[in-house]
N, C-alpha and C positions, 0 to 999 in steps of 0.2 A: 688250838693248833689250826693255823691257816692251811688251805689246800691250795697250791699254785695252779693258775690256769694253764691247762695244757690243751694243745690242738688235739681235736678228736674227729674222726670221720663223721659226717652227718647221719644221725640215725635215721633210717628211712620210716616213712610214715606207717604206721601198724595197719597191716592189711589181714593179718590172720582173722577167720571169722569169729564174729561176734555173737554170743550167746547171752541174752537177757532173760533172766527168770525171776521170779518172786519166790522167796523162801518165808515160810511161817515161823514167826519168833513168838515168845511170850507177850510181846508188845505191838503186834501186828506184823504185816509182811515187810520184809527188806527186799531190796532190789539188788541183784548180782548181775555185774556185767563181766562176764567170763570169756578169756581168749586162752586158746591152747597153742602150744608150739608145734612145730612141723611134725616132730615124733613124739615118742611117749615120754609124757613130762617126767623130768627127775625131780621136781619140787613143786610146791605150790606158794605162790606171793599172793596174800591177800592183804589189800589196802582200803583204808577208809579216808573219804575227803575231810576238809575242815567243817567246823560246826555249820555254816551255812553255805558251804560250797559244794561244788559239784565234781563229778569223776573227769571233767575234761582240764582240769588243772594241768599247768605245764608240768610240774615236777611229778605228778601222778602218771601223766603219759610218758614220761622220760623213763620212770621206773617201770612202766608196762613193757616198753619196747626193749629195755635191757633184760628184763625177767625172761621174756619170750626168747630172745637171743641167746641166754643163757640154758634155755630148755626147760623152763619152769611154765606151767599154768599160770595165768594172773586172774585174779577176782578182784574188781573194784566194787565195793559194797556201798550201797545206800542205805542208811539207817531208816526205821521204820517211820520217825517222825517227819524224814524229807520225803518218803514216798507219799505220806499223807498231806504234804503240801505246806508243812510248817518249817519256819526258818529258825526259831527258837530251839535249841537243843533239848532234849527229854533228859530227865535226872540221870545221873551217872550210873545207878543200878539197872535201869531200864535199858539204856544203851549197851552196857556191858553184858546184859543177859541176851540181848538180841546179837550181838556180835558172837558170843560164844555158841548160840544156837547155828548161825549160818557157818561158822568154823566146823562145827560138829557134822553139818550135812555135807559140806565140801570134802573134809577129811574121810568121811564114810564113802563118797564118791570116788575120790582118787586113790585110796588105800595108803599103805604105810610108806609115804614119801615125806621129805621134810617139809614143814610149814613154816614160811617166814611171814609174820604179821606185821602190820606197821600202817603208815598213813601219814596225812599232812596235819600239823596242828592239833585240833580236836581229836581227828582219828588217830594220831599217834598216842594220845593220852589213853584212849580205849584200849589200844593193842597193849601198850605197858601194863595196864592194870589186870589185862585178862591173860597175859603171857603163860603164865604157869598152868591155868585152867585150859587153855587151847593146846598145851604141849607144843609150844612154839619153839623152833630150833634156832630162831634168830628174831631180831626186832627192827625194823627200820623206821626211824622218825625223821619226817621231812618238817622242819620247823616246829620243834617242841615249843610249847608255850609255857615256858617256866614259871611265869606269874603273870596277872593281868598288866596291862601298860600303866606304868607309875605306881605299882602296887607290889614291890618286892617282897614285902612281908607275907603276902599271900602265895608262897612258893608252892609249886608242883613237882619240886625236885623228887620228894619222896616217891611219886609214882614212877619215876624214871630210875631210881635208886632200887627200887623194889625187883627190877628185872634181873634175873640170874643168867641168862643166856646172852651170846654175842649181840651187842647192839651198837648199831651207828645211828647218830644223830648228825644231820646236816643243818646248820644254822647260819642265817645272815648276820653279818657283824653289826649292823644296825637295827636288828630286831627289837622292836619296842616291847615284845614280850620276854626279853632277856636270852641270856645265853646259858644253858645248864652245865653242871659239873659233870665230867666223864668218871671213869673208874676202871679198874682193871679189865672188865668186860664190855665196858660203853666207851666207844670212840666218838669224840665230839669234835666236828670238822667245821670250822668257820669259814664262810665263803663271803664274798663281796655282796652287798645288798641287804636287803631288809626281810620282813617275814613272808614276802612272797616268793622269795628264792629266784625270781626272774632275772636278776642282773648278771649272773654268771652261771647260766645254765650249763656250759661246758665243764665247769667244775663239779657241778651237782651230779652230772652224767658220769664223770670220771670216777667220783666216790662212790656211787652206786655199782659201777661196773667192775671195780677193783674189790669190793667187800661181798657182793651177793654170790658170785659162784664159790668163792671160799666157803659161806655158810652152807651153801647147798650141796657142797662135795663136789661142785662139777670140775675143780682142778685138781683133784686127788689123783695120783699116779694110777694108771689101770693096772 
């Protein structure tokens, strides 16, 4: 399903104070970049970057701004292998365990508010695989890598299909990693561009801004 490009006001640069901490995990320290909204947070948005990418990716920054505007605290999480200076990702059991450990510490800190987990590419896969264990209320996938480029037989669709909570996938129409299938609880929105999602950032922002407050319950009647 394609998302039409709609004019949006320019999202201001995020100026909410940034707290950077390291969290112990079973596989070394993870680094958490945390920003909080102006008032008491109504939810927590926890996102991971791509396998060798960083937290400054445009779509992660857009999601951060939208999450803060919706009243959520936003945590961008660097995996222990990245904190240690490695670009090649650690095995799935290790990154999953580290993600679960960080989610546990953050949810203990913020208390009983909804957690929306997710990330871009590799980070989205981790969030999908661990969504049940972390108790996520929703999952946000920015460019889910459905299969390695040119290898559709190596499908990661089961990771996405295993998620049982509301899920939003934003995928570039020319993504060499493929376009996943949606389901009753998973909306796949196809936008112009490739795996980077840089070509039509207004459409990316519009999709997140429409979906996230509903999952957080921010648009429920008072």
